[in-house]
N, C-alpha and C positions, 0 to 999 in steps of 0.2 A: 562613289562616282559612277555614273553610268555613261555608256558610249553607244552613240546612234550613227547609223549612216543615213545621209540625206538623199532622197531619190526624188527625181523630177519627172512628171509625165512626158511622154514622147512629143506632144505638142502643147507646151505650155501656154497659159494666157499671156498677152501683151502687157497687161497692166501689172505693175509691181505688186500691189496689194493681193491681187487674184492669183498671181504667181507664186506668192509666198504661202497663201491658202491650200495652193494644191500639192505643196511639198508633202512626202510621206517620210516618216522617221522609223527606221527599223532598228529595235534595240538589240545589241549584241550580247545576249544574255541566253541562259538556259530557258527552255519553254516546257513548262509542266504539262500544258494542254496536249503538245505534241506527243508526251510520253504516254499519257491516259488514252487519248483518242486519235493515235496515230494515223490511220487511213483517213478517217475523216478530217483531221487537220490538215492533211495534204489536199484533200478534195475541196474543202472550204478556203483553201488559198490558191485555188486554181492552179496547182502543181502537178499537172496530169503525168508529165514524164516521169517526175519522182514517184507517183503513185504506181505507175506502170513497173518501175524498177522495184519499188517495195514489194509488190505482188510477186514479181519474179523471183525475188531473193527469198521470200518466205516460201514458195513453191520450191526452190532448191533445197531450202534447209528441211522442208518437209520430205522431201525425195531422199536426202541423204540419211535423215533419222531413220526413215522406213527401210532403207535398203541396208543399213548397218545393223539393223534389228535391235535397236535401242528403244527405251521406253518412251512412249508418247509425251511424258512430262518433259521431254528434252526440248520437244517443240515449243512448249509454253515458255521454257526456260530461254529458248533463241529468240523467241518473238519479244519476250521482255527486254531481253539484251539489245536487240535491233530497235525497239522503241525507245530505250534509254539514249542510244546513240542518236536517234532522230531528234531528241529533245535537246541534245547539245548542238546539234548541227542546224536546227531549224532556222535560225536567224539566216545562216548561209544559203540555205535553200530559198528562203524568201528572196535574198538579193539576187541570186541566179535566176529565179523565176522572172523578176521584174526586169532584169537586164535583157533576158530573153523576148520580152514583150515591149522592149523599145525604151524603158526608162533609162535616165542617165543618173549617175552618181556624182553630183558636184562635189561632196565632201562629206567629212566626219564631224561630229561635235560631241563634246563631253561636258558633263555637268551633275550637278546633285539631282535635279528633277528634269522632267521632259520639259516644263515650262522653262526652266533656267538655259536648257539647250536651244 
C-alpha cells in the first residue's frame, strides 16, 4: 500500500479536467536519491532554505569534529548519517517547500499504485 499527499497549485485552472491534471502527488516513502545526491536533490527540488540548513549543519559538524581532534573519517560518517536522515524526511521537505510556495494540500490518498490513487 502506498500513501500520497495531493497538492494543488496556488492558482488552479477553472476547468475540472485541467485542474485534475495540475495536481501533484507526493509519495510518503524513503527517497534513495536524496541519500545519494543530498545537496543536489535539495537544489533540484527548489528547496533553497533546506539546502542552506544542510550546508550550515555540515559546517557545524566539520567544526565540531575538527575542534574535538577526531579523525576526518568522522566527517564522512556524519555526512552519511545526515544524508540518510534526509532520505527519510525527503517527502516532508517536499511538502513543506510546496506549502511555502502557496500550494494547497486538499487531502491524502492510498492505493497499490499511483494510477490507483
